[in-house]
C-alpha positions, 0 to 999 in steps of 0.5 A: 500500499503506497503511502508517501506525501509527495505523490500525484495521487490522492493516498493516506498513511494504512498503518494497520489492517483497523485503519484499513478496514476503517476506509474500506467501509466508509466509516469516516461518513457513518454519522450520514447514514441512516439520519432520516426518520420514516417520515422524512424518507417518504414525505422529502427523500423519495419524492426528492429522488423521484424527481431527480428520476424523472429529470434525468430519464424523461420519457425513457420511464415509459419504455423502461415500465413496457420492458419490465411489464414485457419480462423480456429477460430471464427471472433470475435476471430481472430479479437481480436488477430490481434487488441492485435497483432496490438496494441502491435505492435505500442507500440513497434514501438513506445517506444525508449527502447534497450530491446524492444524485451521483449514487442514482447512477446505477439505477439510471442504467437498470432504467435503461436496461428496461427501457432498451428492452421496452423500445425492442418490444415496440420496434419487433412489432412494426415493419421497416418502413414504419420503424424508420418513419414513426420511431428511428428518425423521431428518436434520433432527432429527439436524442439530439435535441435532448443532448443538446438542449442539457449541453446548452443548460449545463454550459449556461447554468450550471458551469461551475467555474462560471458559478464559483468566478461570480461567488468570488467577485461578489465577495469580493466587492462586498468588502473594503480594501485590505480586508480579511475573508475567512471562509469554510470554502476553502477550495474556493477562496 
């Protein structure tokens, strides 16, 4: 285990197995796990995660539902995917961090697996010319528009460099010269 100070990698000193196990199990984050009450989970966290998921996968939810209902994959595989989905959702519901949407990425993969199965079911029931005209071309156009829209939104509204620069400028403009700025946002200032 590498643990010397002068390196480009994020490393830490691991002097014994207890410390190693502490890092591997995420013990440093234990205080943020399972902090919500039953009401908070069902009336705050679950609606928030549903909104985040709908925002990320949009129309693919309908295709995923078609793929899930049609059961075009083996039962054991379907049970495996459902258990991963539910387990990851349970973890995301109970973990108190600000960037929880990152923990939903495995769920998005599973939604898109079922969406692919649903799309395959729809396409297999239509002849080629109708597929091309009514499904494939509009799907390609919608996909390009969807990604273009999100790219523009990201560049205009969610560019962290622009937001950080604006915040730093606002802070510096709000104080007089020779001021000392104390902040807990050490990564920005």
